[in-house]
N, C-alpha and C positions, 0 to 999 in steps of 0.2 A: 329507127336508130339515128338517122341523120339529124332528126329534130332534137334528140337528146344530146348529140355531140355539139350542135349549135348552141343549145342552152348552157352546156358546160363551158364552152368557150367564152360566152358572154359573161358568165359568172366569174370565171378566172380573170377576165379583163377588169372586172369591177373591184376585185380584192385589194389591189394597191391603194386605190382611192379611199376605200372604206377603212383600210388599216390606218390611214393617217389620222382618222378621228378617234381612234381607240387609245386607251392608256398604254404607255410603253412599259412592257414588263421589266426592262432594264432599269427603270426608274422607281422600282419598288412600289407600284400601285399609284404612281402620280397621275394627275388628271391629264386632259388633253394638252399636247405640246403647244405652248403659246409663244410663237415667234413674235416678239412684241417690242414696242417702245413705250416707255412710261416715264412719269415724273412724280416724285413725292416732294411736297413743299409746305412751308408754313408762312404765316404772316404775323410777325410779333405784335403789330399794332392792334389787330382784332382778335388774336388767339386762334385764327382759322388754321386748320390742318387739312391738307388735301392730297389726293392722288388721282392721276388721270392716265388712261391707257388706250392704246389702239393695237389691233392685231388682225391677222387674216381669219382665224377661227371664229366660230359663233360664240357670243357671250363672254368675251374677254373681260368686260367690266365686272361681271359677277364673280369671276374666279380670281382675278388679279388684285382688285382694289379692296383694301381693308382700312378702317379708321375708327377711332373713338374720340369723341370730343374731349379736349383738354388733356389728352394722353399722347396719341401719336397716329401715324399713318404708315401703311406698308404696301408695297407692290411685290407680289410673288409671282414669278413668271418662268418662262422656258418650260421645264417640266414642273408646272405650278404645284407646289406643295401647299394645300389650303390650310394646313395646320400652322403654317408660319404666322399668319395673321393674328389669331388669338394668343399664340405663344409669345409673340413679340409684345403685344399689348400688356400681357401679364407681367413680363419682365421689365417693361418701362415703369409700370406701377411699383415695382420693387426697387426702382432707382438705378437700374442698370443702363449704361450708355449704349446708344444704337450700335456702335462698332463692336462692342462686346456681345451684344444680343445677336447680331448677325453671325459672329464667330461661333457662339454657343449653339444656335439652332442648326447651323450647317454642319458643325462638327458632329452633332448627335444624329445627323440624317444619313443613313446608308446610301441614299440616292443623291447626295450633294453634288455629284459631278454632272447632274442634269439640271441644276438649278441656277436661277438668278433671282436675287432678292434685294430690295432697298427698304430701309427703315428711317423715318424721321420722328423725333420726339417733340414734346411741347417746349423744349428749349432750342428748337431748330437745329439740333445736332443730327448728323446723318451717319449711316453705316450701309455698306454695299458689298455684295458678293456676286461675282460672275465666274462660273466654271468655264475654264478654257475648253473643256470637252464639247460644249455646245457650239463652238466655232465650226465643228465638222458636220453639223446637222443641216439638212436641206440646202446645201450649197451656199450657206451664208458667207458673206465676205467680211462681216464685222459683228462682234459682240463686245460690249464694254459699257463704261459709264463716265459721267463727268459730275463732279460735286462743286457746288458754289455756295455763296451765302444764302442760307435758308432753303436750299433745294438740292436735289440730286436727279439727274436724268440718266436713264439706262435703257439698253435694248439688246436684242439678239436676233439673229436671222435678218439683219438689216442690209439695206442696199449698200451702205458705206458708213464710215465714221461721221460723215457730214450730217447724218440724221440727228445724232445726239448733240453735235456742235450747234446746229441750227436751233434745236429745242432750247438749249442753254441760253443762246443769244436772245431768243424771243422772250423767254421768261424774264431775263434781266432788263430787257427794254421796256417792260410794262409795269414799272415800279409804282405808278400812280393808279393802276387799275385794281379792281377787286381780285382776290386770289383765283376764283373760278374762271375769270376771263383770261388771266395769265396762263392758267393750265391749258385752256382751250387754244390760246395762241401758240403754246409750245407744241401741242399735237399737230396743229396746222403746219407749223414750220418743219416738223419732222417729216410729215407726209410730203411736203413740197420738195424735200431732198431724196425722196424715194421710199421712205418708211420701211415697212415690212417688205422684204425682197419678194415675197409671194403675192403681194397685192393687198387690197383693202377688204375688210370684212365687218369689223365691229369696233366700238369705242365706248368709253364711259368716263364719267367724272364724279368723284365723291369729295365733298367738302363738309367738314364738321366744325362747330363752334361751341365753346363752353356755354352752358345755361346756368341760371341762378339755382342754388341748392333747393329752393322751395318750388321750383318749376316741376310740376307733376305731369305735364302734357307733352314735353319735348325731350328728345334724346340728343338734341344738338346737331342733327343731320340737316345742314342748311341746303346742300345741293346733293342730289343722288339721281343722276341721269345716265341712261344707257341706250345705245343703239346696238342691239344684239345681232342684227344681220342686215347688212345693207351693202351689197357688193359694188353698187354704183358709186356711192360716196357717203360713208358713215360720218365723215367729218362735217360735211355740209349739214346733214340732218341733225347731228348733235349740236352744232352751233345754232341752228334755228330754234331748237327746243330750249337751249340755254338762254338765248336772247329773250325768249318769251317768258320763261318761268323764273329767271333769276336776274339777268342783267338789266332788263327794262325796269322791273320794280326797284332795283338798286338805284338807277339814275333818277327815277321818279321820286323816290324818297329823298334823295340828295337835293333834288330841285325844291321840294317843299321846305326842307330844312334851311336851305339858302334863302328862300323867299321870306321865311320867318325872321331871318337875320337882316332883311332889307337888302340883300345882295341879289337884286333882280336880274342883272345881266348874266351873272354866273348861273342863277337859277334857270334862266331861259335856255342857256347852253346845255345844261344837264337834262332839261325836259325835252329838248330837241333830240338828244341822244336816245331818250326813252322812246320817242315816237319812231325814230329810225329803226330801233330794235324790235318794236312791237307797235304798229299803228292802230292800237285799239281805241275805242271810244273814250275811255278814261284818260289815256295818254294825250289824245288830241284835246280833251277838255282841260287837262293840266297845262298844255301849251297855250291854250286860249287865255287862261288865267295869268300866266307869266307875261304874255304879250300885253294884256290889259294893264298889268302892274307897271309896265314900262311905258305905257301910253301909246303902244303900237296897236291902235284900235282896228285898223283894217286887217292886219294879220290875225288879231284876236277873233274877228268875225269869221275869217276863212277857217280857222281851226275849230271854232264853235259850230259852224255849219256841218263840218265833217263829223264832229262828236255827236250832235243830235241826230244826224242821219243814221249813224251806226247804233245809237241808243237814244231813242226819242224821249225817254223819261228824264233825260238830263235837262230838258227845257225848263222843267219846274225848278230844278236846282239853280239854273242860271238866273231865273227871275229873282230868286232870293239872295243870290250871292253878291255881297257888297263889292267884290272885286270889279264887277261889271257896272257899278252905279253910274259912271260917267258915260256909259254907252247906251243905257236903257232908253233914252229918248231918241236915239238914232233910228230912222225908219228901217235900216238894214238889220238892226238888232231885233226890232219888233217882228219883222217878217221872218227872221230866222227862228225865233222861239214861239211865234204865234201869239204874241202879246197884243192886247188891245189898249194897254195903258199909254 
């Protein structure tokens, strides 16, 4: 009997924690409650549309983030209504403005008092709804949003209003950066001000870009990254993955393009950024080329040695590469690539 009573006590103690991960019946079948901070944004120069989110629960990026290339991006959070994403996309295609879309989908939702949603379209117009009811959940001190040029930041169950203020400031400060980096900066800034009042858990970034009509291989999803469960620091992990998969290639591509234009100093600076973000063999090799083009042969050799150490087959490419012609008779170059010429 004592054993059964002990088991029952343990089970009852576990119920509140378990219940927090279940759908709230008051929200008419809504998904897990996402006490969240997010940003929706666009880049008129590239046509990029993006959304980024962070929250305590597992898998926030998969539930909150929605986007379609050339159309719009949506963040649906708090009592996340996952139908908001496809509904908003369809209404943008019909020509409806985001503010009207948000009003329509929330007015039609019997669980609207548990929602927070933000929409941005391909004209960089925004629409946001925050139910005041969610202010009373989980001891939150703030729920709300800030709209600015080409973006909206919003959150609920936040440590304070400073979270969204910091996100807006970080996004606005990164005007010369690619959209995915600006979104990441906004998440980091929000987290630095306390973020989700319950702590860290998951984060995600989604960025889409229009593709040519005859492109049959791409849906325009340029960045689609998530850290679904990382209680220690999902922001650091998301930044690491973003650096390797998107930002380093961005700066390496920019470096090549600048070099082709004869802007070698600018190309070197861009390639240095690529190496810092991802010190791969290819990025070190690119840095060696930029240094050689500027006549910085010693720095070129240092970078080339690291490149071939990481990827020995680059030796053959270096032998054929005209960029290194002025270095090929140097003993240090020969010893680096194993040339007997």
